[in-house]
C-alpha positions in Angstrom: 7.9 -17.2 2.1 6.0 -15.2 -0.4 5.6 -16.5 -4.3 4.9 -13.8 -7.4 4.0 -14.5 -10.9 3.1 -12.3 -13.7 -0.7 -13.0 -15.5 -1.2 -13.4 -18.7 2.6 -12.3 -21.3 3.2 -14.2 -24.0 6.2 -15.7 -22.3 5.0 -17.4 -19.6 7.1 -16.7 -16.3 8.0 -18.8 -14.2 6.1 -18.9 -10.1 9.1 -16.8 -8.0 9.9 -17.8 -4.4 11.2 -15.7 -2.0 12.5 -16.4 1.7 11.9 -12.6 3.0 10.0 -9.9 2.2 12.9 -8.0 0.6 13.5 -10.1 -2.1 9.7 -10.4 -3.1 8.9 -6.9 -2.9 12.6 -6.2 -5.8 10.6 -9.5 -7.5 7.0 -7.5 -8.0 8.8 -4.2 -9.6 11.4 -5.3 -11.7 8.2 -7.8 -13.1 5.4 -5.1 -13.1 2.8 -5.3 -15.9 3.5 -4.6 -19.1 0.8 -4.3 -22.1 3.6 -4.4 -24.5 4.7 -8.7 -23.2 0.6 -9.5 -23.6 -1.3 -12.1 -26.3 -2.4 -9.0 -28.4 -5.5 -10.3 -28.7 -8.7 -11.0 -27.3 -9.9 -14.2 -27.6 -6.8 -15.6 -25.5 -8.6 -16.6 -22.1 -6.0 -15.3 -18.7 -3.5 -18.1 -17.7 -4.0 -17.3 -14.1 -5.7 -21.2 -13.2 -3.2 -22.9 -15.3 -0.4 -20.5 -12.6 -2.8 -21.8 -9.3 -2.1 -25.4 -10.4 1.6 -24.6 -11.2 1.8 -22.9 -7.0 -0.6 -26.1 -5.8 2.1 -28.4 -7.5 5.0 -26.5 -6.0 8.1 -28.6 -3.2 9.3 -25.3 -2.4 5.8 -23.7 0.2 3.9 -25.6 2.3 0.3 -24.8 1.2 -1.8 -24.4 4.1 -3.3 -21.6 5.4 -1.9 -19.5 2.6 -3.2 -16.2 1.2 -3.8 -16.1 -2.7 -3.8 -12.3 -4.3 -5.0 -12.1 -8.0 -4.7 -8.3 -9.8 -6.5 -9.3 -12.7 -7.9 -7.9 -16.1 -8.2 -10.5 -18.8 -10.5 -12.7 -17.5 -10.5 -16.9 -17.8 -12.3 -18.8 -19.9 -13.6 -22.0 -18.0 -16.6 -22.2 -16.7 -15.5 -25.0 -14.3 -12.9 -24.3 -12.2 -13.6 -27.0 -9.3 -11.5 -29.1 -9.4 -8.8 -25.9 -8.4 -11.4 -25.1 -5.9 -11.8 -28.5 -4.5 -7.6 -28.4 -3.9 -7.6 -24.2 -2.4 -10.1 -25.5 -0.1 -8.4 -28.5 0.9 -4.9 -26.1 2.0 -7.1 -23.8 3.4 -6.0 -21.4 0.4 -8.2 -18.5 0.6 -8.4 -16.6 -2.5 -8.5 -12.5 -2.4 -9.2 -10.7 -6.1 -9.5 -7.5 -7.8 -11.0 -7.8 -11.2 -10.8 -4.9 -13.5 -14.5 -3.6 -14.8 -13.2 -3.2 -19.0 -10.7 -6.9 -19.8 -8.5 -6.9 -21.9 -10.0 -10.5 -23.6 -11.5 -13.7 -22.2 -14.3 -14.3 -20.9 -15.5 -15.7 -17.7 -14.9 -13.7 -14.8 -17.5 -15.0 -12.4 -15.4 -18.4 -11.7 -12.6 -16.0 -10.1 -15.5 -14.9 -7.4 -16.5 -18.4 -6.9 -13.9 -19.0 -6.0 -13.1 -16.2 -4.0 -16.5 -18.0 -1.9 -15.3 -20.8 -2.1 -12.3 -20.2 0.2 -13.6 -17.7 2.2 -11.9 -15.1 0.1 -13.5 -12.0 -1.2 -13.4 -10.6 -5.0 -14.2 -7.2 -5.9 -14.4 -5.8 -9.3 -13.6 -2.0 -10.1 -12.1 0.5 -13.0 -10.2 3.5 -13.3 -7.8 4.9 -11.1 -10.0 3.2 -7.8 -8.6 -0.2 -9.9 -5.2 0.1 -7.8 -6.8 1.1 -4.3 -9.1 -1.6 -4.4 -5.8 -4.1 -5.5 -3.8 -2.4 -2.9 -6.5 -3.2 -0.3 -6.6 -6.2 -1.9 -4.2 -7.4 0.3 -4.9 -5.3 3.2 -6.6 -9.2 4.9 -2.0 -10.3 5.7 -2.0 -7.6 8.6 -4.9 -8.8 9.6 -4.7 -12.3 8.9 -7.2 -14.4 11.2 -10.9 -14.5 9.9 -13.0 -15.1 12.2 -16.5 -13.9 10.4 -17.1 -15.4 7.0 -20.9 -16.0 5.0 -21.8 -15.8 1.3 -25.5 -14.1 1.0 -27.4 -15.0 -1.9 -30.5 -11.9 -1.7 -32.9 -10.1 -4.3 -34.8 -7.1 -3.9 -34.7 -5.3 -0.3 -33.7 -6.1 3.4 -31.6 -6.6 6.4 -28.8 -9.3 6.5 -28.2 -9.3 11.2 -24.8 -11.5 11.5 -25.1 -13.2 15.4 -23.4 -11.4 18.5 -19.4 -12.1 18.5 -16.7 -11.1 19.9 -12.8 -10.1 18.9 -10.5 -13.1 19.5 -8.2 -10.6 21.1 -7.6 -11.0 24.7 -10.4 -9.3 26.9 -7.8 -6.3 27.9 -7.6 -5.7 24.2 -9.0 -3.6 22.0 -8.1 -3.7 18.2 -8.9 -2.5 14.6 -10.4 -5.3 12.5 -10.1 -5.8 9.0 -14.1 -6.0 7.7 -14.8 -6.9 4.4 -17.7 -7.3 2.6 -18.7 -7.4 -1.3 -22.1 -6.7 -3.0 -22.2 -8.4 -6.7 -20.6 -10.9 -8.6 -19.5 -9.4 -11.2 -19.1 -5.6 -12.2 -21.5 -3.1 -10.8 -24.3 -2.7 -12.5 -28.2 -0.8 -12.6 -29.7 -3.4 -10.2 -27.3 -2.0 -7.4 -28.3 1.0 -5.2 -26.7 0.3 -1.9 -25.0 -1.4 0.9 -24.6 0.0 4.4 -23.7 -1.9 7.4 -23.8 -0.6 11.0 -21.4 -2.6 13.6 -22.4 -1.0 17.4 -22.2 -2.5 20.8 -25.2 -4.6 22.4 -25.3 -2.2 25.1 -25.9 0.1 21.8 -23.1 2.7 23.3 -20.8 2.1 20.4 -22.0 2.2 16.8 -19.8 2.2 13.2 -21.6 2.1 9.5 -20.0 2.5 6.6 -19.5 3.2 3.6 -18.6 6.8 4.4 -20.1 9.1 2.1 -19.1 12.5 2.5 -17.6 11.5 6.1 -14.8 11.7 7.7 -13.8 7.7 8.3 -12.1 7.6 5.1 -13.3 3.3 4.5 -16.0 4.5 1.8 -16.8 1.3 -1.3 -14.4 1.5 -4.1 -16.3 -0.5 -7.2 -18.1 -3.6 -5.9 -16.3 -3.9 -2.3 -16.4 -2.3 1.0 -13.5 -2.4 3.4 -12.9 -0.3 6.9 -10.5 -0.9 10.2 -13.4 0.2 12.7 -11.6 0.2 16.3 -13.4 -2.5 19.0 -13.1 -3.8 22.3 -11.8 -7.1 22.9 -14.2 -7.9 25.8 -17.6 -6.2 24.5 -20.2 -7.9 22.5 -21.1 -7.0 19.0 -24.1 -7.3 16.2 -23.0 -6.3 12.5 -26.7 -5.7 10.5 -26.4 -5.4 6.6 -28.8 -3.3 4.5 -28.6 -3.7 0.6 -31.2 -2.4 -1.7 -31.3 -3.8 -5.4 -33.7 -2.6 -8.2 -35.4 -5.6 -8.9 -35.5 -9.1 -7.5 -32.6 -10.7 -9.4 -30.2 -13.3 -7.5 -27.0 -10.6 -5.6 -24.5 -12.6 -3.8 -22.7 -10.8 -0.5 -19.6 -11.5 0.5 -18.9 -10.6 4.4 -15.7 -11.1 6.4 -14.3 -10.0 9.4 -10.5 -10.4 10.6 -8.3 -9.9 13.6 -4.8 -9.8 14.6 -5.2 -13.3 16.8 -5.3 -16.3 16.2 -8.6 -18.4 15.1 -8.4 -21.3 13.5 -9.4 -21.7 10.3 -13.6 -21.2 9.8 -15.6 -24.2 8.4 -16.0 -24.0 4.8 -19.5 -22.9 2.4 -21.7 -25.9 0.9 -21.0 -26.5 -3.4 
């Protein structure tokens, strides 16, 4: 099942529900962003949370395990969305969000990052042509929907995150392209950000994958605050994942680290509030 709705139009639209991908694509293509239909002011906040509430109350589709993709330019004004987050968590709904760095209105984008972190999703801030590239990337979990690593970190300065050894859920006789997703700030990139780099390597040291790709041929570079890649790993080998971060000061910074497989893995524990 699929559902979609266009956000932040003066005449609020209803959530559209579809039983197949074809009617869903038609609905998306006929409801493209249209500035002339918007609020025409910068004070009004996004209606994104009202639309989420409508979806949560729907009687047409089941909620458990929903992958929710949000592409947004107008920020919400709400400062407390704990009730919505509680409902999303109760239904194992993942919130994946791409937020434009230069809003058309609203004042509180931080709640979007908070919602993504507390539902094991992720949130990317970006702008310009890369905004739409990030918007297309945010839907990548639809092809690898089974999350088997999910961590949120609060860091500062410079250091290293060491994620414990892991194997892909793929049967041992198979290798697969896993989806790797890292976000490096809970707001648009600012002068405090220097770099976030990662290394995935086999325990025996015979294989290594690094990112983001800077001037290389892998093609998996950083988009705004998001770093996404699809490395090919062996299902019978154990790996470690390290993330090296460098910020210009000791202000708290928020890093989301996710890894996904095509093969089934049960829902991971949600982070504590």
